[in-house]
C-alpha positions as CSV (number, residue, x, y, z in Angstrom):
1,M,-157.8,-79.1,-54.2
2,E,-158.5,-78.3,-57.8
3,T,-161.9,-79.2,-59.3
4,P,-161.5,-81.9,-62.0
5,I,-162.1,-80.8,-65.6
6,T,-165.4,-82.2,-67.0
7,D,-165.7,-84.1,-70.2
8,N,-167.6,-81.3,-71.8
9,Q,-164.8,-78.8,-70.8
10,K,-162.2,-81.2,-72.3
11,I,-164.0,-81.4,-75.7
12,Q,-164.6,-77.6,-75.8
13,T,-160.9,-77.0,-75.0
14,V,-159.9,-79.4,-77.8
15,L,-162.3,-77.7,-80.2
16,D,-160.9,-74.3,-79.3
17,E,-157.3,-75.4,-79.6
18,L,-157.9,-77.0,-83.0
19,G,-160.0,-74.1,-84.2
20,I,-162.9,-76.3,-85.4
21,T,-166.6,-76.5,-84.7
22,S,-168.4,-79.3,-83.0
23,Y,-170.2,-79.9,-86.3
24,R,-166.9,-80.4,-88.1
25,L,-165.6,-82.8,-85.4
26,T,-168.9,-84.8,-85.6
27,Q,-168.6,-85.1,-89.3
28,E,-164.9,-86.1,-89.2
29,L,-165.4,-88.7,-86.5
30,E,-168.5,-90.0,-88.3
31,L,-170.7,-89.6,-85.2
32,S,-174.3,-88.9,-84.9
33,A,-175.2,-85.2,-84.4
34,G,-176.5,-86.0,-80.9
35,S,-173.4,-87.8,-79.7
36,L,-171.1,-84.9,-79.4
37,Y,-173.9,-82.5,-78.3
38,H,-174.7,-84.8,-75.4
39,I,-171.1,-84.7,-74.3
40,L,-170.9,-80.9,-74.7
41,S,-174.1,-80.5,-72.7
42,G,-172.8,-82.7,-69.9
43,K,-175.4,-85.4,-70.4
44,N,-172.9,-88.1,-71.6
45,K,-169.2,-88.8,-70.8
46,L,-166.4,-89.2,-73.4
47,S,-166.1,-92.9,-74.4
48,K,-162.9,-94.6,-75.1
49,N,-164.0,-95.1,-78.7
50,I,-164.5,-91.3,-79.2
51,I,-161.2,-90.5,-77.5
52,D,-159.4,-93.0,-79.7
53,K,-161.0,-91.5,-82.8
54,I,-160.1,-88.0,-81.8
55,C,-156.4,-88.9,-81.1
56,T,-156.2,-90.9,-84.4
57,L,-157.6,-88.1,-86.5
58,Y,-155.7,-85.4,-84.5
59,P,-152.4,-86.9,-83.3
60,E,-151.5,-83.6,-81.8
61,V,-154.2,-83.9,-79.2
62,N,-153.0,-85.2,-75.8
63,K,-154.8,-88.5,-75.0
64,K,-153.9,-88.1,-71.3
65,F,-155.8,-84.7,-71.4
66,L,-158.9,-86.4,-72.8
67,V,-158.8,-89.3,-70.4
68,K,-157.7,-87.7,-67.2
69,G,-157.7,-84.0,-67.8
70,I,-154.0,-83.9,-67.2
71,G,-151.6,-81.7,-69.2
72,D,-152.1,-79.6,-72.2
73,P,-154.8,-80.5,-74.8
């Protein structure tokens, strides 16, 4: 059985695919600096609100990937 992808891996994959930095994503989503850092460090999980903001700002991002880790980012 395959190990599920973690939320920090999902965000890092999306950042890599989009070719942007975590700082830029934080600014574009109007998040506090710590919010995304805590997800990337594994301390916090992705919230529905953050997933919705990412998918609204970047419609090419696969929501199913962010929610369940399924498919391409």
